N, CA, C and O atoms as a GROMACS GRO file, in nm:
protein
  416
    1MET      N    1   0.011  -1.096  -1.028
    1MET     CA    2  -0.073  -0.980  -1.041
    1MET      C    3  -0.076  -0.907  -0.907
    1MET      O    4  -0.075  -0.970  -0.801
    2LEU      N    5  -0.079  -0.777  -0.913
    2LEU     CA    6  -0.082  -0.693  -0.794
    2LEU      C    7  -0.208  -0.718  -0.712
    2LEU      O    8  -0.320  -0.714  -0.764
    3GLU      N    9  -0.188  -0.744  -0.583
    3GLU     CA   10  -0.302  -0.762  -0.492
    3GLU      C   11  -0.349  -0.623  -0.448
    3GLU      O   12  -0.271  -0.545  -0.394
    4LEU      N   13  -0.474  -0.593  -0.472
    4LEU     CA   14  -0.529  -0.464  -0.430
    4LEU      C   15  -0.597  -0.484  -0.295
    4LEU      O   16  -0.714  -0.524  -0.288
    5ARG      N   17  -0.523  -0.455  -0.188
    5ARG     CA   18  -0.578  -0.473  -0.053
    5ARG      C   19  -0.681  -0.364  -0.025
    5ARG      O   20  -0.667  -0.252  -0.073
    6PRO      N   21  -0.785  -0.397   0.052
    6PRO     CA   22  -0.899  -0.306   0.067
    6PRO      C   23  -0.887  -0.200   0.175
    6PRO      O   24  -0.978  -0.119   0.193
    7ASN      N   25  -0.775  -0.199   0.248
    7ASN     CA   26  -0.768  -0.107   0.362
    7ASN      C   27  -0.625  -0.064   0.391
    7ASN      O   28  -0.528  -0.127   0.347
    8CYS      N   29  -0.614   0.045   0.467
    8CYS     CA   30  -0.485   0.087   0.522
    8CYS      C   31  -0.451  -0.009   0.634
    8CYS      O   32  -0.532  -0.033   0.723
    9GLU      N   33  -0.332  -0.063   0.629
    9GLU     CA   34  -0.291  -0.161   0.729
    9GLU      C   35  -0.264  -0.098   0.866
    9GLU      O   36  -0.248  -0.170   0.964
   10TRP      N   37  -0.260   0.035   0.873
   10TRP     CA   38  -0.236   0.100   1.002
   10TRP      C   39  -0.366   0.152   1.062
   10TRP      O   40  -0.400   0.114   1.174
   11CYS      N   41  -0.440   0.236   0.990
   11CYS     CA   42  -0.560   0.298   1.048
   11CYS      C   43  -0.690   0.230   1.005
   11CYS      O   44  -0.798   0.266   1.052
   12ASP      N   45  -0.681   0.131   0.917
   12ASP     CA   46  -0.794   0.053   0.867
   12ASP      C   47  -0.889   0.132   0.778
   12ASP      O   48  -1.002   0.087   0.754
   13LYS      N   49  -0.847   0.246   0.728
   13LYS     CA   50  -0.929   0.324   0.635
   13LYS      C   51  -0.955   0.243   0.510
   13LYS      O   52  -0.865   0.175   0.460
   14ASP      N   53  -1.076   0.249   0.457
   14ASP     CA   54  -1.108   0.182   0.332
   14ASP      C   55  -1.028   0.242   0.218
   14ASP      O   56  -1.018   0.364   0.204
   15LEU      N   57  -0.970   0.155   0.135
   15LEU     CA   58  -0.897   0.197   0.016
   15LEU      C   59  -0.948   0.116  -0.102
   15LEU      O   60  -0.888   0.016  -0.140
   16PRO      N   61  -1.059   0.161  -0.161
   16PRO     CA   62  -1.115   0.088  -0.275
   16PRO      C   63  -1.016   0.087  -0.392
   16PRO      O   64  -0.918   0.162  -0.390
   17PRO      N   65  -1.040   0.005  -0.493
   17PRO     CA   66  -0.946  -0.009  -0.604
   17PRO      C   67  -0.912   0.122  -0.676
   17PRO      O   68  -0.805   0.133  -0.736
   18ASP      N   69  -1.000   0.220  -0.669
   18ASP     CA   70  -0.973   0.348  -0.736
   18ASP      C   71  -0.924   0.457  -0.641
   18ASP      O   72  -0.927   0.575  -0.676
   19ALA      N   73  -0.878   0.420  -0.522
   19ALA     CA   74  -0.832   0.517  -0.422
   19ALA      C   75  -0.697   0.576  -0.463
   19ALA      O   76  -0.596   0.505  -0.465
   20ALA      N   77  -0.695   0.703  -0.496
   20ALA     CA   78  -0.571   0.770  -0.536
   20ALA      C   79  -0.476   0.786  -0.417
   20ALA      O   80  -0.357   0.811  -0.437
   21GLU      N   81  -0.527   0.773  -0.296
   21GLU     CA   82  -0.443   0.792  -0.178
   21GLU      C   83  -0.380   0.662  -0.127
   21GLU      O   84  -0.311   0.664  -0.025
   22ALA      N   85  -0.402   0.550  -0.194
   22ALA     CA   86  -0.341   0.423  -0.153
   22ALA      C   87  -0.194   0.422  -0.189
   22ALA      O   88  -0.156   0.464  -0.298
   23ARG      N   89  -0.112   0.375  -0.097
   23ARG     CA   90   0.032   0.364  -0.118
   23ARG      C   91   0.074   0.220  -0.092
   23ARG      O   92   0.018   0.154  -0.005
   24ILE      N   93   0.173   0.172  -0.170
   24ILE     CA   94   0.223   0.037  -0.151
   24ILE      C   95   0.375   0.037  -0.151
   24ILE      O   96   0.439   0.124  -0.209
   25CYS      N   97   0.432  -0.065  -0.084
   25CYS     CA   98   0.575  -0.089  -0.092
   25CYS      C   99   0.597  -0.199  -0.196
   25CYS      O  100   0.501  -0.245  -0.258
   26SER      N  101   0.719  -0.241  -0.216
   26SER     CA  102   0.746  -0.342  -0.319
   26SER      C  103   0.691  -0.479  -0.283
   26SER      O  104   0.685  -0.567  -0.368
   27TYR      N  105   0.651  -0.498  -0.157
   27TYR     CA  106   0.588  -0.624  -0.115
   27TYR      C  107   0.436  -0.612  -0.106
   27TYR      O  108   0.370  -0.703  -0.055
   28GLU      N  109   0.382  -0.502  -0.155
   28GLU     CA  110   0.239  -0.475  -0.160
   28GLU      C  111   0.176  -0.442  -0.025
   28GLU      O  112   0.053  -0.442  -0.013
   29CYS      N  113   0.258  -0.413   0.076
   29CYS     CA  114   0.202  -0.360   0.201
   29CYS      C  115   0.127  -0.233   0.161
   29CYS      O  116   0.177  -0.155   0.080
   30THR      N  117   0.009  -0.213   0.217
   30THR     CA  118  -0.079  -0.106   0.170
   30THR      C  119  -0.119  -0.015   0.285
   30THR      O  120  -0.166  -0.060   0.390
   31TYR      N  121  -0.099   0.114   0.263
   31TYR     CA  122  -0.132   0.215   0.364
   31TYR      C  123  -0.192   0.337   0.293
   31TYR      O  124  -0.173   0.355   0.173
   32CYS      N  125  -0.263   0.420   0.368
   32CYS     CA  126  -0.315   0.544   0.311
   32CYS      C  127  -0.202   0.648   0.312
   32CYS      O  128  -0.106   0.636   0.388
   33ALA      N  129  -0.216   0.749   0.227
   33ALA     CA  130  -0.113   0.852   0.216
   33ALA      C  131  -0.089   0.922   0.348
   33ALA      O  132   0.026   0.952   0.381
   34ASP      N  133  -0.194   0.948   0.427
   34ASP     CA  134  -0.177   1.015   0.556
   34ASP      C  135  -0.088   0.933   0.650
   34ASP      O  136   0.002   0.989   0.713
   35CYS      N  137  -0.112   0.804   0.660
   35CYS     CA  138  -0.031   0.720   0.749
   35CYS      C  139   0.112   0.710   0.698
   35CYS      O  140   0.206   0.711   0.778
   36VAL      N  141   0.130   0.699   0.566
   36VAL     CA  142   0.265   0.692   0.509
   36VAL      C  143   0.343   0.817   0.544
   36VAL      O  144   0.460   0.809   0.581
   37GLU      N  145   0.280   0.932   0.532
   37GLU     CA  146   0.349   1.059   0.556
   37GLU      C  147   0.364   1.092   0.704
   37GLU      O  148   0.471   1.133   0.748
   38GLN      N  149   0.257   1.074   0.783
   38GLN     CA  150   0.256   1.122   0.920
   38GLN      C  151   0.304   1.020   1.023
   38GLN      O  152   0.365   1.058   1.123
   39VAL      N  153   0.278   0.893   1.000
   39VAL     CA  154   0.313   0.790   1.099
   39VAL      C  155   0.438   0.714   1.057
   39VAL      O  156   0.533   0.700   1.134
   40LEU      N  157   0.438   0.665   0.935
   40LEU     CA  158   0.545   0.578   0.888
   40LEU      C  159   0.665   0.654   0.834
   40LEU      O  160   0.775   0.598   0.824
   41ARG      N  161   0.645   0.779   0.797
   41ARG     CA  162   0.752   0.864   0.743
   41ARG      C  163   0.818   0.801   0.620
   41ARG      O  164   0.940   0.806   0.603
   42ASN      N  165   0.734   0.742   0.534
   42ASN     CA  166   0.776   0.678   0.410
   42ASN      C  167   0.872   0.560   0.434
   42ASN      O  168   0.959   0.532   0.351
   43VAL      N  169   0.855   0.493   0.547
   43VAL     CA  170   0.933   0.373   0.578
   43VAL      C  171   0.835   0.259   0.600
   43VAL      O  172   0.755   0.263   0.695
   44CYS      N  173   0.839   0.158   0.516
   44CYS     CA  174   0.751   0.043   0.536
   44CYS      C  175   0.792  -0.028   0.665
   44CYS      O  176   0.910  -0.061   0.681
   45PRO      N  177   0.699  -0.050   0.757
   45PRO     CA  178   0.734  -0.114   0.883
   45PRO      C  179   0.773  -0.260   0.869
   45PRO      O  180   0.829  -0.319   0.962
   46THR      N  181   0.744  -0.320   0.755
   46THR     CA  182   0.779  -0.460   0.732
   46THR      C  183   0.917  -0.474   0.668
   46THR      O  184   1.002  -0.546   0.720
   47CYS      N  185   0.938  -0.405   0.556
   47CYS     CA  186   1.064  -0.426   0.481
   47CYS      C  187   1.162  -0.310   0.492
   47CYS      O  188   1.279  -0.327   0.458
   48GLY      N  189   1.118  -0.193   0.539
   48GLY     CA  190   1.207  -0.078   0.549
   48GLY      C  191   1.218   0.002   0.421
   48GLY      O  192   1.288   0.103   0.416
   49GLY      N  193   1.149  -0.041   0.316
   49GLY     CA  194   1.151   0.031   0.189
   49GLY      C  195   1.057   0.150   0.191
   49GLY      O  196   0.995   0.180   0.292
   50GLY      N  197   1.049   0.217   0.078
   50GLY     CA  198   0.960   0.332   0.065
   50GLY      C  199   0.829   0.293   0.000
   50GLY      O  200   0.806   0.176  -0.030
   51PHE      N  201   0.746   0.392  -0.022
   51PHE     CA  202   0.613   0.370  -0.079
   51PHE      C  203   0.595   0.447  -0.208
   51PHE      O  204   0.662   0.548  -0.232
   52GLN      N  205   0.506   0.397  -0.291
   52GLN     CA  206   0.466   0.461  -0.416
   52GLN      C  207   0.314   0.459  -0.423
   52GLN      O  208   0.250   0.376  -0.358
   53PRO      N  209   0.255   0.549  -0.502
   53PRO     CA  210   0.110   0.540  -0.523
   53PRO      C  211   0.073   0.404  -0.583
   53PRO      O  212   0.140   0.355  -0.675
   54ARG      N  213  -0.033   0.344  -0.531
   54ARG     CA  214  -0.079   0.216  -0.585
   54ARG      C  215  -0.147   0.240  -0.719
   54ARG      O  216  -0.232   0.329  -0.729
   55PRO      N  217  -0.113   0.164  -0.822
   55PRO     CA  218  -0.181   0.180  -0.950
   55PRO      C  219  -0.331   0.152  -0.937
   55PRO      O  220  -0.374   0.072  -0.854
   56ILE      N  221  -0.408   0.219  -1.019
   56ILE     CA  222  -0.553   0.197  -1.020
   56ILE      C  223  -0.585   0.100  -1.133
   56ILE      O  224  -0.555   0.125  -1.250
   57ARG      N  225  -0.647  -0.011  -1.096
   57ARG     CA  226  -0.686  -0.111  -1.196
   57ARG      C  227  -0.812  -0.064  -1.267
   57ARG      O  228  -0.909  -0.026  -1.200
   58PRO      N  229  -0.814  -0.064  -1.399
   58PRO     CA  230  -0.933  -0.021  -1.471
   58PRO      C  231  -1.055  -0.105  -1.432
   58PRO      O  232  -1.043  -0.223  -1.400
   59ARG      N  233  -1.172  -0.042  -1.436
   59ARG     CA  234  -1.296  -0.112  -1.400
   59ARG      C  235  -1.334  -0.217  -1.502
   59ARG      O  236  -1.379  -0.326  -1.466
   60GLY      N  237  -1.315  -0.187  -1.627
   60GLY     CA  238  -1.357  -0.279  -1.732
   60GLY      C  239  -1.243  -0.318  -1.824
   60GLY      O  240  -1.135  -0.259  -1.819
   61ALA      N  241  -1.269  -0.416  -1.906
   61ALA     CA  242  -1.172  -0.458  -2.006
   61ALA      C  243  -1.181  -0.363  -2.126
   61ALA      O  244  -1.289  -0.341  -2.180
   62HIS      N  245  -1.069  -0.309  -2.164
   62HIS     CA  246  -1.067  -0.215  -2.276
   62HIS      C  247  -1.010  -0.277  -2.403
   62HIS      O  248  -0.993  -0.209  -2.504
   63ARG      N  249  -0.980  -0.406  -2.398
   63ARG     CA  250  -0.933  -0.481  -2.513
   63ARG      C  251  -1.028  -0.597  -2.534
   63ARG      O  252  -1.045  -0.681  -2.446
   64GLU      N  253  -1.089  -0.601  -2.648
   64GLU     CA  254  -1.186  -0.707  -2.677
   64GLU      C  255  -1.120  -0.844  -2.664
   64GLU      O  256  -1.010  -0.868  -2.714
   65GLY      N  257  -1.191  -0.935  -2.597
   65GLY     CA  258  -1.143  -1.071  -2.582
   65GLY      C  259  -1.044  -1.090  -2.468
   65GLY      O  260  -0.999  -1.202  -2.444
   66LYS      N  261  -1.009  -0.985  -2.398
   66LYS     CA  262  -0.914  -0.995  -2.286
   66LYS      C  263  -0.990  -0.995  -2.154
   66LYS      O  264  -1.088  -0.923  -2.138
   67THR      N  265  -0.945  -1.075  -2.062
   67THR     CA  266  -1.008  -1.082  -1.930
   67THR      C  267  -0.931  -0.993  -1.834
   67THR      O  268  -0.864  -1.040  -1.742
   68LEU      N  269  -0.942  -0.864  -1.857
   68LEU     CA  270  -0.873  -0.766  -1.775
   68LEU      C  271  -0.974  -0.678  -1.702
   68LEU      O  272  -1.093  -0.682  -1.732
   69GLY      N  273  -0.927  -0.601  -1.608
   69GLY     CA  274  -1.012  -0.509  -1.534
   69GLY      C  275  -1.072  -0.574  -1.410
   69GLY      O  276  -1.064  -0.695  -1.392
   70LEU      N  277  -1.130  -0.491  -1.327
   70LEU     CA  278  -1.186  -0.537  -1.200
   70LEU      C  279  -1.296  -0.641  -1.217
   70LEU      O  280  -1.315  -0.726  -1.130
   71GLY      N  281  -1.368  -0.636  -1.328
   71GLY     CA  282  -1.474  -0.733  -1.351
   71GLY      C  283  -1.421  -0.875  -1.363
   71GLY      O  284  -1.490  -0.971  -1.329
   72HIS      N  285  -1.301  -0.889  -1.410
   72HIS     CA  286  -1.240  -1.022  -1.428
   72HIS      C  287  -1.135  -1.053  -1.321
   72HIS      O  288  -1.115  -1.169  -1.286
   73GLN      N  289  -1.070  -0.950  -1.271
   73GLN     CA  290  -0.967  -0.967  -1.169
   73GLN      C  291  -0.994  -0.868  -1.057
   73GLN      O  292  -0.931  -0.763  -1.049
   74PRO      N  293  -1.087  -0.904  -0.968
   74PRO     CA  294  -1.131  -0.811  -0.864
   74PRO      C  295  -1.025  -0.788  -0.757
   74PRO      O  296  -0.930  -0.865  -0.741
   75ALA      N  297  -1.044  -0.680  -0.686
   75ALA     CA  298  -0.958  -0.648  -0.572
   75ALA      C  299  -0.984  -0.746  -0.460
   75ALA      O  300  -1.090  -0.809  -0.453
   76SER      N  301  -0.887  -0.758  -0.372
   76SER     CA  302  -0.901  -0.845  -0.255
   76SER      C  303  -1.006  -0.788  -0.160
   76SER      O  304  -1.025  -0.666  -0.154
   77THR      N  305  -1.073  -0.874  -0.088
   77THR     CA  306  -1.166  -0.830   0.017
   77THR      C  307  -1.112  -0.865   0.156
   77THR      O  308  -1.178  -0.837   0.256
   78THR      N  309  -0.994  -0.924   0.162
   78THR     CA  310  -0.934  -0.962   0.289
   78THR      C  311  -0.859  -0.844   0.349
   78THR      O  312  -0.761  -0.796   0.293
   79ARG      N  313  -0.907  -0.799   0.463
   79ARG     CA  314  -0.844  -0.686   0.530
   79ARG      C  315  -0.715  -0.732   0.598
   79ARG      O  316  -0.709  -0.840   0.657
   80VAL      N  317  -0.612  -0.649   0.588
   80VAL     CA  318  -0.481  -0.680   0.643
   80VAL      C  319  -0.447  -0.571   0.744
   80VAL      O  320  -0.478  -0.454   0.722
   81HIS      N  321  -0.383  -0.608   0.854
   81HIS     CA  322  -0.343  -0.512   0.958
   81HIS      C  323  -0.196  -0.532   0.991
   81HIS      O  324  -0.146  -0.644   0.993
   82SER      N  325  -0.129  -0.423   1.016
   82SER     CA  326   0.013  -0.427   1.048
   82SER      C  327   0.037  -0.511   1.171
   82SER      O  328  -0.039  -0.507   1.268
   83GLN      N  329   0.144  -0.588   1.166
   83GLN     CA  330   0.181  -0.670   1.282
   83GLN      C  331   0.271  -0.596   1.379
   83GLN      O  332   0.306  -0.648   1.485
   84TRP      N  333   0.310  -0.473   1.344
   84TRP     CA  334   0.407  -0.399   1.423
   84TRP      C  335   0.339  -0.302   1.518
   84TRP      O  336   0.236  -0.244   1.486
   85SER      N  337   0.397  -0.285   1.635
   85SER     CA  338   0.345  -0.189   1.733
   85SER      C  339   0.389  -0.048   1.695
   85SER      O  340   0.480  -0.030   1.614
   86ALA      N  341   0.325   0.051   1.755
   86ALA     CA  342   0.362   0.190   1.730
   86ALA      C  343   0.508   0.214   1.769
   86ALA      O  344   0.578   0.288   1.700
   87ALA      N  345   0.553   0.154   1.877
   87ALA     CA  346   0.693   0.171   1.921
   87ALA      C  347   0.789   0.110   1.819
   87ALA      O  348   0.892   0.170   1.789
   88GLU      N  349   0.756  -0.008   1.767
   88GLU     CA  350   0.843  -0.072   1.668
   88GLU      C  351   0.848   0.010   1.538
   88GLU      O  352   0.954   0.022   1.476
   89VAL      N  353   0.735   0.065   1.499
   89VAL     CA  354   0.730   0.149   1.379
   89VAL      C  355   0.815   0.273   1.400
   89VAL      O  356   0.890   0.312   1.311
   90ALA      N  357   0.804   0.336   1.515
   90ALA     CA  358   0.880   0.457   1.543
   90ALA      C  359   1.030   0.431   1.541
   90ALA      O  360   1.106   0.512   1.488
   91ILE      N  361   1.073   0.320   1.597
   91ILE     CA  362   1.216   0.288   1.598
   91ILE      C  363   1.270   0.271   1.456
   91ILE      O  364   1.374   0.328   1.422
   92LEU      N  365   1.200   0.196   1.374
   92LEU     CA  366   1.246   0.174   1.237
   92LEU      C  367   1.239   0.303   1.156
   92LEU      O  368   1.331   0.333   1.080
   93SER      N  369   1.131   0.377   1.171
   93SER     CA  370   1.117   0.504   1.097
   93SER      C  371   1.226   0.603   1.137
   93SER      O  372   1.282   0.671   1.051
   94ASP      N  373   1.256   0.612   1.266
   94ASP     CA  374   1.361   0.703   1.312
   94ASP      C  375   1.496   0.666   1.251
   94ASP      O  376   1.576   0.753   1.218
   95ARG      N  377   1.521   0.537   1.237
   95ARG     CA  378   1.648   0.490   1.185
   95ARG      C  379   1.661   0.512   1.034
   95ARG      O  380   1.771   0.539   0.985
   96LEU      N  381   1.550   0.500   0.960
   96LEU     CA  382   1.558   0.499   0.814
   96LEU      C  383   1.498   0.619   0.742
   96LEU      O  384   1.526   0.639   0.623
   97ALA      N  385   1.419   0.699   0.808
   97ALA     CA  386   1.343   0.805   0.739
   97ALA      C  387   1.431   0.906   0.667
   97ALA      O  388   1.389   0.963   0.566
   98ASN      N  389   1.551   0.931   0.715
   98ASN     CA  390   1.638   1.030   0.651
   98ASN      C  391   1.722   0.973   0.537
   98ASN      O  392   1.795   1.047   0.471
   99LEU      N  393   1.711   0.843   0.514
   99LEU     CA  394   1.779   0.781   0.400
   99LEU      C  395   1.681   0.765   0.286
   99LEU      O  396   1.570   0.716   0.308
  100PRO      N  397   1.716   0.805   0.164
  100PRO     CA  398   1.626   0.780   0.052
  100PRO      C  399   1.604   0.629   0.035
  100PRO      O  400   1.696   0.551   0.061
  101PRO      N  401   1.486   0.587  -0.007
  101PRO     CA  402   1.458   0.444  -0.021
  101PRO      C  403   1.564   0.368  -0.101
  101PRO      O  404   1.592   0.252  -0.070
  102ALA      N  405   1.621   0.429  -0.202
  102ALA     CA  406   1.721   0.361  -0.285
  102ALA      C  407   1.852   0.336  -0.210
  102ALA      O  408   1.935   0.258  -0.256
  103GLU      N  409   1.870   0.400  -0.096
  103GLU     CA  410   1.993   0.384  -0.017
  103GLU      C  411   1.972   0.300   0.109
  103GLU      O  412   2.064   0.284   0.189
  104ARG      N  413   1.853   0.246   0.127
  104ARG     CA  414   1.826   0.170   0.250
  104ARG      C  415   1.873   0.027   0.238
  104ARG      O  416   1.858  -0.051   0.332
   0.00000   0.00000   0.00000
């Protein structure tokens, strides 16, 4: 199941489960749209892949008898922070930003 991290790993902005501005890579690294566009240049500093909008998990179960939704499968409360320095992010972004994610 997708881990819904509570914050941008770069600027630490809160990203609640319904945040339309949350972005994730295929490894679930989570950043806000501003950091993805302005700092990371759509390059994940961990894997080098691109980002997509994070899906919004419904608040409640909409199927009777199913344990779905935030009430049954809550978002994570563990804050995560990038392990990479600004210089390391810039080097990787400079190298990969002009390549579409599918070609990296």
